[in-house]
MIBA-301593 format. One record per atom (N, C-alpha, C): residue in three letters; x, y, z; atom name. Coordinates in steps of 0.2 Angstrom, whole numbers, plus 2048, in hexadecimal, padded with zeros to 3 digits. Example, Ala and Ser with C-alpha at 12.3 -4.5 7.8 and 13.67 -1.06 7.14 Angstrom:
REM residues 2
   r east north  up  a
 ALA  842   7E4 827  N
 ALA  83E   7EA 827 CA
 ALA  842   7F0 827  C
 SER  840   7F5 823  N
 SER  844   7FB 824 CA
 SER  840   800 827  C
***
This chain:
REM residues 199
   r east north  up  a
 MET  7E5   8D3 7C0  N
 MET  7E0   8D4 7BB CA
 MET  7DE   8CE 7B7  C
 SER  7E2   8C9 7B7  N
 SER  7E0   8C3 7B4 CA
 SER  7DB   8BF 7B7  C
 LYS  7DA   8C1 7BE  N
 LYS  7D5   8BE 7C2 CA
 LYS  7CE   8C0 7C0  C
 TYR  7CE   8C6 7BD  N
 TYR  7C7   8CA 7BC CA
 TYR  7C6   8CA 7B4  C
 GLN  7CB   8C7 7B0  N
 GLN  7CA   8C9 7A9 CA
 GLN  7C4   8C5 7A6  C
 ALA  7C1   8C1 7A9  N
 ALA  7BA   8BE 7A7 CA
 ALA  7B5   8C3 7A8  C
 ALA  7B5   8C8 7AC  N
 ALA  7B0   8CC 7AE CA
 ALA  7B1   8D3 7AB  C
 TYR  7B8   8D5 7AA  N
 TYR  7B9   8DC 7A7 CA
 TYR  7BF   8DB 7A2  C
 PRO  7BE   8DF 79C  N
 PRO  7C4   8DF 797 CA
 PRO  7CA   8E1 79A  C
 ILE  7D0   8DE 798  N
 ILE  7D7   8E0 79A CA
 ILE  7D8   8E7 799  C
 THR  7D6   8E9 793  N
 THR  7D7   8F1 791 CA
 THR  7D4   8F5 796  C
 THR  7CE   8F4 798  N
 THR  7CA   8F8 79D CA
 THR  7CE   8F8 7A4  C
 MET  7D0   8F2 7A6  N
 MET  7D3   8F2 7AD CA
 MET  7DA   8F5 7AC  C
 CYS  7DD   8F5 7A7  N
 CYS  7E4   8F8 7A6 CA
 CYS  7E3   900 7A6  C
 ARG  7DD   902 7A3  N
 ARG  7DC   909 7A3 CA
 ARG  7DA   90C 7AA  C
 VAL  7D6   908 7AD  N
 VAL  7D4   90A 7B4 CA
 VAL  7DA   90A 7B9  C
 LEU  7DE   905 7B8  N
 LEU  7E4   905 7BD CA
 LEU  7EA   909 7BB  C
 GLY  7E9   90C 7B5  N
 GLY  7EF   910 7B2 CA
 GLY  7F5   90C 7B0  C
 VAL  7F4   906 7AD  N
 VAL  7F9   902 7AB CA
 VAL  7F8   901 7A3  C
 SER  7FE   901 7A0  N
 SER  7FD   900 799 CA
 SER  7FC   8F9 797  C
 THR  7F8   8F8 792  N
 THR  7F6   8F1 790 CA
 THR  7FC   8ED 78E  C
 SER  800   8F0 78A  N
 SER  806   8EC 788 CA
 SER  80B   8EA 78E  C
 GLY  80B   8EF 793  N
 GLY  80F   8ED 799 CA
 GLY  80C   8E7 79D  C
 TYR  805   8E7 79D  N
 TYR  802   8E2 7A1 CA
 TYR  803   8DB 79D  C
 TYR  803   8DB 797  N
 TYR  804   8D5 793 CA
 TYR  80B   8D3 793  C
 ALA  80F   8D7 793  N
 ALA  817   8D6 794 CA
 ALA  818   8D2 79B  C
 TRP  815   8D5 7A0  N
 TRP  815   8D3 7A7 CA
 TRP  812   8CC 7A7  C
 ALA  80C   8CB 7A5  N
 ALA  809   8C5 7A5 CA
 ALA  80D   8BF 7A1  C
 GLY  810   8C1 79C  N
 GLY  814   8BC 798 CA
 GLY  81A   8BA 79C  C
 ARG  81D   8BF 7A0  N
 ARG  823   8BD 7A4 CA
 ARG  820   8B8 7AA  C
 GLN  81A   8BA 7AD  N
 GLN  818   8B6 7B2 CA
 GLN  816   8AF 7AF  C
 ALA  814   8AE 7A9  N
 ALA  812   8A7 7A7 CA
 ALA  819   8A4 7A5  C
 LEU  81E   8A7 7A3  N
 LEU  824   8A4 7A2 CA
 LEU  827   8A1 7A8  C
 LYS  827   8A6 7AD  N
 LYS  829   8A4 7B4 CA
 LYS  826   89E 7B7  C
 ARG  81F   89E 7B6  N
 ARG  81B   898 7B8 CA
 ARG  81D   892 7B5  C
 ALA  81E   892 7AE  N
 ALA  820   88D 7AA CA
 ALA  826   88A 7AC  C
 LYS  82B   88E 7AE  N
 LYS  832   88C 7B0 CA
 LYS  831   888 7B7  C
 GLN  82D   88B 7BB  N
 GLN  82C   888 7C2 CA
 GLN  829   881 7C1  C
 ASP  824   881 7BC  N
 ASP  820   87A 7BB CA
 ASP  825   875 7B9  C
 ALA  82A   877 7B4  N
 ALA  82F   873 7B2 CA
 ALA  833   870 7B7  C
 VAL  835   874 7BC  N
 VAL  839   872 7C2 CA
 VAL  835   86D 7C6  C
 LEU  82F   86F 7C7  N
 LEU  82B   86B 7CC CA
 LEU  82A   864 7C8  C
 LEU  828   864 7C2  N
 LEU  827   85E 7BE CA
 LEU  82D   859 7BF  C
 ASP  833   85C 7BE  N
 ASP  839   858 7BF CA
 ASP  839   855 7C6  C
 GLY  838   859 7CB  N
 GLY  838   856 7D2 CA
 GLY  832   851 7D3  C
 ILE  82C   852 7CF  N
 ILE  827   84D 7D0 CA
 ILE  829   847 7CC  C
 ARG  82C   847 7C6  N
 ARG  82E   841 7C3 CA
 ARG  833   83D 7C7  C
 LYS  838   840 7CA  N
 LYS  83D   83D 7CF CA
 LYS  839   839 7D4  C
 CYS  834   83D 7D8  N
 CYS  831   83A 7DD CA
 CYS  82D   834 7DB  C
 HIS  829   835 7D5  N
 HIS  825   82F 7D2 CA
 HIS  829   829 7D1  C
 ALA  82F   82B 7CE  N
 ALA  834   825 7CC CA
 ALA  836   822 7D2  C
 ALA  838   826 7D7  N
 ALA  83B   823 7DE CA
 ALA  835   81E 7E1  C
 SER  82F   820 7E0  N
 SER  82A   81B 7E3 CA
 SER  828   816 7DE  C
 HIS  82C   815 7D9  N
 HIS  82A   80F 7D4 CA
 HIS  824   810 7D1  C
 GLY  822   817 7D0  N
 GLY  81B   818 7CC CA
 GLY  815   817 7D1  C
 THR  816   817 7D7  N
 THR  810   815 7DB CA
 THR  80D   81B 7DE  C
 TYR  811   821 7E0  N
 TYR  80E   827 7E3 CA
 TYR  80A   82B 7DF  C
 GLY  804   82D 7E2  N
 GLY  800   832 7DF CA
 GLY  801   839 7E1  C
 ALA  7FD   83E 7DF  N
 ALA  7FE   845 7E1 CA
 ALA  7FF   846 7E9  C
 PRO  7FB   843 7ED  N
 PRO  7FC   845 7F4 CA
 PRO  803   843 7F7  C
 ARG  806   83D 7F5  N
 ARG  80C   83B 7F7 CA
 ARG  812   83E 7F4  C
 ILE  811   83F 7ED  N
 ILE  816   843 7EA CA
 ILE  817   84A 7ED  C
 HIS  811   84D 7EE  N
 HIS  811   854 7F2 CA
 HIS  814   854 7F8  C
 ALA  813   84F 7FC  N
 ALA  817   84E 803 CA
 ALA  81E   84D 802  C
 ASP  820   849 7FD  N
 ASP  827   848 7FC CA
 ASP  82B   84F 7F9  C
 LEU  827   853 7F5  N
 LEU  82A   859 7F3 CA
 LEU  82B   85E 7F8  C
 VAL  825   85E 7FD  N
 VAL  826   863 803 CA
 VAL  82C   861 807  C
 ALA  82D   85A 808  N
 ALA  832   858 80C CA
 ALA  839   85A 809  C
 LEU  839   85A 802  N
 LEU  83F   85C 7FF CA
 LEU  840   864 7FE  C
 GLY  83B   868 801  N
 GLY  83C   86F 801 CA
 GLY  838   873 7FC  C
 TYR  835   86F 7F8  N
 TYR  830   873 7F3 CA
 TYR  82B   877 7F6  C
 THR  829   87C 7F4  N
 THR  823   880 7F6 CA
 THR  81E   87F 7F1  C
 VAL  819   87B 7F1  N
 VAL  814   87A 7EC CA
 VAL  80E   877 7EF  C
 ASN  808   878 7EC  N
 ASN  802   875 7EF CA
 ASN  800   86F 7EB  C
 ARG  7FC   86B 7EE  N
 ARG  7FA   864 7EC CA
 ARG  7F7   865 7E5  C
 LYS  7F2   86A 7E4  N
 LYS  7EE   86A 7DE CA
 LYS  7F3   86B 7D8  C
 ARG  7F8   86F 7D9  N
 ARG  7FD   870 7D4 CA
 ARG  801   86A 7D2  C
 VAL  803   866 7D7  N
 VAL  806   860 7D6 CA
 VAL  802   85B 7D2  C
 ALA  7FB   85B 7D4  N
 ALA  7F6   857 7D1 CA
 ALA  7F5   859 7C9  C
 ARG  7F5   85F 7C8  N
 ARG  7F5   862 7C1 CA
 ARG  7FB   860 7BD  C
 LEU  801   861 7C0  N
 LEU  807   85F 7BC CA
 LEU  807   858 7BB  C
 MET  805   854 7C0  N
 MET  805   84C 7BF CA
 MET  800   84A 7B9  C
 ARG  7FA   84D 7B9  N
 ARG  7F5   84C 7B5 CA
 ARG  7F8   84E 7AD  C
 GLU  7FA   854 7AD  N
 GLU  7FD   856 7A6 CA
 GLU  803   852 7A4  C
 ALA  807   84F 7A8  N
 ALA  80C   84B 7A6 CA
 ALA  80B   843 7A6  C
 GLY  804   842 7A7  N
 GLY  802   83B 7A7 CA
 GLY  805   836 7AC  C
 LEU  807   839 7B2  N
 LEU  809   835 7B8 CA
 LEU  803   834 7BD  C
 LYS  803   82E 7BE  N
 LYS  7FD   82B 7C3 CA
 LYS  800   827 7C8  C
 GLY  7FD   827 7CE  N
 GLY  7FF   823 7D3 CA
 GLY  7FC   81C 7D2  C
 VAL  7FF   817 7D5  N
 VAL  7FC   810 7D3 CA
 VAL  7FC   80D 7DA  C
 THR  7F6   80A 7DB  N
 THR  7F5   806 7E1 CA
 THR  7F8   7FF 7E0  C
 ARG  7FB   7FC 7E5  N
 ARG  7FE   7F6 7E5 CA
 ARG  7F9   7F0 7E8  C
 ARG  7F4   7F3 7EB  N
 ARG  7EF   7EE 7EE CA
 ARG  7EC   7EA 7E8  C
 ARG  7EB   7E4 7E9  N
 ARG  7E8   7DF 7E4 CA
 ARG  7E5   7DA 7E8  C
 PHE  7E0   7D6 7E5  N
 PHE  7DD   7D1 7E8 CA
 PHE  7E2   7CB 7E8  C
 VAL  7E3   7C8 7EE  N
 VAL  7E7   7C3 7EF CA
 VAL  7E3   7BD 7F2  C
 THR  7E4   7B7 7EF  N
 THR  7E0   7B1 7F2 CA
 THR  7E6   7AD 7F5  C
 THR  7E4   7AA 7FB  N
 THR  7E9   7A6 7FF CA
 THR  7E6   79F 800  C
 THR  7E0   79E 7FC  N
 THR  7DD   797 7FD CA
 THR  7DF   792 7F8  C
 MET  7DE   78C 7F9  N
 MET  7E0   787 7F5 CA
 MET  7DB   787 7EF  C
 ARG  7DE   786 7E9  N
 ARG  7DA   787 7E3 CA
 ARG  7D6   780 7E1  C
 ASN  7D8   77B 7E3  N
 ASN  7D5   775 7E0 CA
 ASN  7D0   772 7E5  C
 GLY  7CF   775 7EB  N
 GLY  7C9   774 7EF CA
 GLY  7CA   76D 7F3  C
 ALA  7D0   76A 7F2  N
 ALA  7D1   763 7F6 CA
 ALA  7D3   764 7FD  C
 ARG  7D1   760 801  N
 ARG  7D3   760 808 CA
 ARG  7DA   75C 809  C
 PRO  7DF   75F 80A  N
 PRO  7E5   75B 80B CA
 PRO  7E6   757 811  C
 ALA  7E2   758 816  N
 ALA  7E3   754 81C CA
 ALA  7DC   754 820  C
 PRO  7DB   74F 824  N
 PRO  7D4   74F 827 CA
 PRO  7D3   754 82C  C
 ASP  7CD   756 82E  N
 ASP  7CC   75B 833 CA
 ASP  7CB   758 83A  C
 LEU  7D0   758 83E  N
 LEU  7D0   755 844 CA
 LEU  7CD   75A 84A  C
 VAL  7CB   760 848  N
 VAL  7C8   764 84D CA
 VAL  7C1   765 84C  C
 ASP  7BE   764 847  N
 ASP  7B7   764 846 CA
 ASP  7B3   76A 849  C
 ARG  7B7   770 848  N
 ARG  7B4   777 84A CA
 ARG  7B4   778 852  C
 ASN  7B7   773 855  N
 ASN  7B7   774 85D CA
 ASN  7BE   777 85F  C
 PHE  7BE   77D 85F  N
 PHE  7C5   781 861 CA
 PHE  7C6   782 868  C
 THR  7C6   77D 86C  N
 THR  7C7   77D 873 CA
 THR  7CD   778 875  C
 ALA  7D0   779 87A  N
 ALA  7D6   775 87C CA
 ALA  7D6   775 884  C
 ASP  7D7   770 887  N
 ASP  7D7   770 88F CA
 ASP  7DF   770 891  C
 LYS  7E3   771 88D  N
 LYS  7EA   771 88F CA
 LYS  7EE   774 889  C
 PRO  7F4   777 88B  N
 PRO  7F9   77A 885 CA
 PRO  7FB   774 881  C
 ASN  7FD   776 87B  N
 ASN  800   772 876 CA
 ASN  7FB   76C 874  C
 LYS  7F5   76D 874  N
 LYS  7F0   767 872 CA
 LYS  7EE   769 86B  C
 LEU  7EC   76F 86A  N
 LEU  7E9   771 864 CA
 LEU  7EC   778 862  C
 TRP  7EF   778 85C  N
 TRP  7F2   77E 859 CA
 TRP  7EE   780 853  C
 VAL  7EC   786 852  N
 VAL  7E9   788 84C CA
 VAL  7EE   78D 848  C
 ALA  7ED   78D 841  N
 ALA  7F2   791 83D CA
 ALA  7EE   794 838  C
 ASP  7F1   79A 836  N
 ASP  7EE   79E 830 CA
 ASP  7F3   7A1 82D  C
 ILE  7F2   7A4 827  N
 ILE  7F6   7A8 823 CA
 ILE  7F3   7AE 820  C
 THR  7F6   7B4 821  N
 THR  7F2   7BA 81E CA
 THR  7F8   7BE 81A  C
 TYR  7F5   7C3 817  N
 TYR  7FA   7C7 813 CA
 TYR  7F9   7CE 816  C
 LEU  7FF   7D2 816  N
 LEU  7FF   7D9 818 CA
 LEU  801   7DD 812  C
 PRO  7FD   7E2 80F  N
 PRO  800   7E6 80A CA
 PRO  805   7EB 80C  C
 THR  80A   7EC 809  N
 THR  80F   7F1 80B CA
 THR  811   7F4 804  C
 TRP  815   7FA 805  N
 TRP  817   7FD 7FF CA
 TRP  81B   7F9 7FA  C
 ALA  81F   7F5 7FD  N
 ALA  823   7F0 7F9 CA
 ALA  820   7EA 7F6  C
 GLY  81A   7E9 7F8  N
 GLY  816   7E3 7F6 CA
 GLY  813   7E0 7FC  C
 PHE  810   7DA 7FB  N
 PHE  80D   7D6 800 CA
 PHE  812   7D3 804  C
 LEU  811   7D3 80B  N
 LEU  815   7CF 810 CA
 LEU  810   7C9 813  C
 TYR  812   7C3 812  N
 TYR  80E   7BE 815 CA
 TYR  810   7BC 81C  C
 LEU  80B   7BB 820  N
 LEU  80C   7B9 827 CA
 LEU  808   7B3 829  C
 ALA  80C   7AE 82B  N
 ALA  809   7A7 82D CA
 ALA  80A   7A7 835  C
 VAL  804   7A5 838  N
 VAL  805   7A5 840 CA
 VAL  802   79E 842  C
 VAL  804   79C 848  N
 VAL  802   796 84B CA
 VAL  800   798 852  C
 ILE  7FA   797 854  N
 ILE  7F7   799 85B CA
 ILE  7F5   793 85F  C
 ASP  7F7   793 865  N
 ASP  7F5   78D 86A CA
 ASP  7EE   78F 86C  C
 VAL  7E9   78B 86B  N
 VAL  7E2   78C 86D CA
 VAL  7E1   78D 874  C
 TYR  7E5   789 878  N
 TYR  7E4   78A 87F CA
 TYR  7E6   790 882  C
 SER  7EB   793 880  N
 SER  7EE   79A 883 CA
 SER  7EC   79F 87F  C
 ARG  7EA   79E 878  N
 ARG  7E9   7A3 873 CA
 ARG  7EF   7A7 872  C
 ARG  7F5   7A4 873  N
 ARG  7FB   7A8 871 CA
 ARG  7FE   7A5 86B  C
 VAL  801   7AA 867  N
 VAL  805   7A8 861 CA
 VAL  80B   7A4 863  C
 VAL  80C   79E 861  N
 VAL  812   79A 863 CA
 VAL  817   79A 85D  C
 GLY  815   79C 857  N
 GLY  819   79B 851 CA
 GLY  817   7A0 84C  C
 TRP  81C   7A3 848  N
 TRP  81A   7A8 843 CA
 TRP  81F   7A8 83E  C
 SER  81E   7AA 838  N
 SER  823   7AB 833 CA
 SER  820   7B0 82E  C
 PHE  825   7B4 82B  N
 PHE  823   7B9 826 CA
 PHE  827   7B7 81F  C
 ALA  824   7B9 81A  N
 ALA  827   7B8 813 CA
 ALA  824   7BD 80E  C
 ALA  828   7BE 809  N
 ALA  826   7C3 804 CA
 ALA  822   7BF 7FF  C
 THR  823   7B9 7FF  N
 THR  81F   7B5 7FA CA
 THR  81B   7AF 7FD  C
 LEU  815   7AE 7FA  N
 LEU  811   7A9 7FE CA
 LEU  813   7A2 7FB  C
 HIS  816   79E 800  N
 HIS  818   797 7FE CA
 HIS  818   793 804  C
 THR  818   78C 803  N
 THR  818   787 809 CA
 THR  81C   789 80F  C
 LYS  822   78B 80D  N
 LYS  828   78C 812 CA
 LYS  826   791 818  C
 VAL  822   796 816  N
 VAL  820   79B 81B CA
 VAL  81B   798 820  C
 VAL  817   793 81E  N
 VAL  813   790 823 CA
 VAL  817   78B 827  C
 LEU  81B   787 824  N
 LEU  81F   782 827 CA
 LEU  824   785 82C  C
 ASP  827   78B 82A  N
 ASP  82B   78F 82F CA
 ASP  827   791 835  C
 ALA  821   793 835  N
 ALA  81D   795 83B CA
 ALA  81C   78F 83F  C
 LEU  81A   789 83C  N
 LEU  819   783 83F CA
 LEU  820   781 843  C
 ASP  825   781 83F  N
 ASP  82C   77F 842 CA
 ASP  82E   783 848  C
 MET  82C   78A 848  N
 MET  82E   78E 84E CA
 MET  829   78C 854  C
 ALA  823   78A 852  N
 ALA  81F   788 858 CA
 ALA  821   781 85B  C
 LEU  823   77D 857  N
 LEU  826   776 859 CA
 LEU  82C   777 85D  C
 GLN  831   77B 85B  N
 GLN  837   77C 85E CA
 GLN  836   780 865  C
 ARG  831   785 865  N
 ARG  830   788 86B CA
 ARG  82C   784 871  C
 ARG  827   780 86E  N
 ARG  823   77D 873 CA
 ARG  825   775 874  C
 ARG  827   772 86F  N
 ARG  829   76B 86F CA
 ARG  824   767 872  C
 PRO  81E   767 86E  N
 PRO  818   762 871 CA
 PRO  819   75B 86F  C
 ASP  817   757 874  N
 ASP  817   750 872 CA
 ASP  812   74E 86D  C
 GLU  80C   751 86D  N
 GLU  807   74F 868 CA
 GLU  803   756 868  C
 VAL  801   758 861  N
 VAL  7FD   75E 860 CA
 VAL  7F9   75D 85A  C
 ILE  7F3   760 85A  N
 ILE  7F0   760 854 CA
 ILE  7F1   767 851  C
 HIS  7F3   768 84B  N
 HIS  7F4   76E 848 CA
 HIS  7EF   76F 842  C
 HIS  7EB   774 843  N
 HIS  7E5   775 83F CA
 HIS  7E5   77C 83B  C
 SER  7E4   77C 835  N
 SER  7E3   782 831 CA
 SER  7DD   782 82D  C
 ASP  7D9   787 82F  N
 ASP  7D2   787 82C CA
 ASP  7D2   788 824  C
 GLN  7CD   787 821  N
 GLN  7CC   787 81A CA
 GLN  7C8   78D 818  C
 GLY  7C9   793 81B  N
 GLY  7C6   799 81A CA
 GLY  7C9   79D 814  C
 SER  7C7   7A3 814  N
 SER  7CA   7A8 80E CA
 SER  7D1   7A9 80F  C
 GLN  7D4   7A9 815  N
 GLN  7DB   7AA 817 CA
 GLN  7DF   7A4 818  C
 GLY  7DD   79E 816  N
 GLY  7E0   798 818 CA
 GLY  7E7   796 816  C
 GLY  7E9   799 810  N
 GLY  7EF   797 80E CA
 GLY  7F0   790 80C  C
 PHE  7F4   78C 810  N
 PHE  7F5   785 80F CA
 PHE  7F1   782 814  C
 LYS  7EB   77F 812  N
 LYS  7E6   77C 817 CA
 LYS  7E8   775 819  C
 TRP  7EA   774 81F  N
 TRP  7EB   76D 821 CA
 TRP  7EA   76C 828  C
 SER  7E8   766 82A  N
 SER  7E9   764 831 CA
 SER  7ED   75E 832  C
 SER  7F1   75E 837  N
 SER  7F5   758 838 CA
 SER  7F6   756 83F  C
 GLN  7F7   750 841  N
 GLN  7F9   74E 847 CA
 GLN  800   74B 848  C
 ARG  803   74E 84D  N
 ARG  80A   74C 84D CA
 ARG  80B   746 852  C
***
């Protein structure tokens, strides 16, 4: 009857269906109380899932977690309860710059945009990028042999610092042991520590 109460008076529907008005309101009150208790239990689960995600999960992921925990609930209800409780998902994606800020060139450009090599270990190019993860950004530095186009050195780190670049270069040097090599890093948007060097 509550579904049609906007179109028909409750008293009329009760009379047609042979139900007492007081009986209907008593039943409706019990249903509202039952729903409120269910909402309280759900909200407790939502708060726990939200806290476990360090406040990052929105309604879709909270809903998935609740279903995995055995709750029977639809996503709209989770979204409503989160909205009423002031719980929101937070995206951890943010703009990250990996370029040098002062614009200075720390080493001469020995490549002059000619990215070709006639033998292995003559020219290596390097770059650094970041990978967004739920735990934060993970930084990846790589060294590639231009001749073979193979990655010859790499390094991961949770923070962007000089060591992650040097670790990738050290790995390449230990694996390839070149007599002489040009190591070039472009000065584009993902450049990290931009430098060219000759060994």
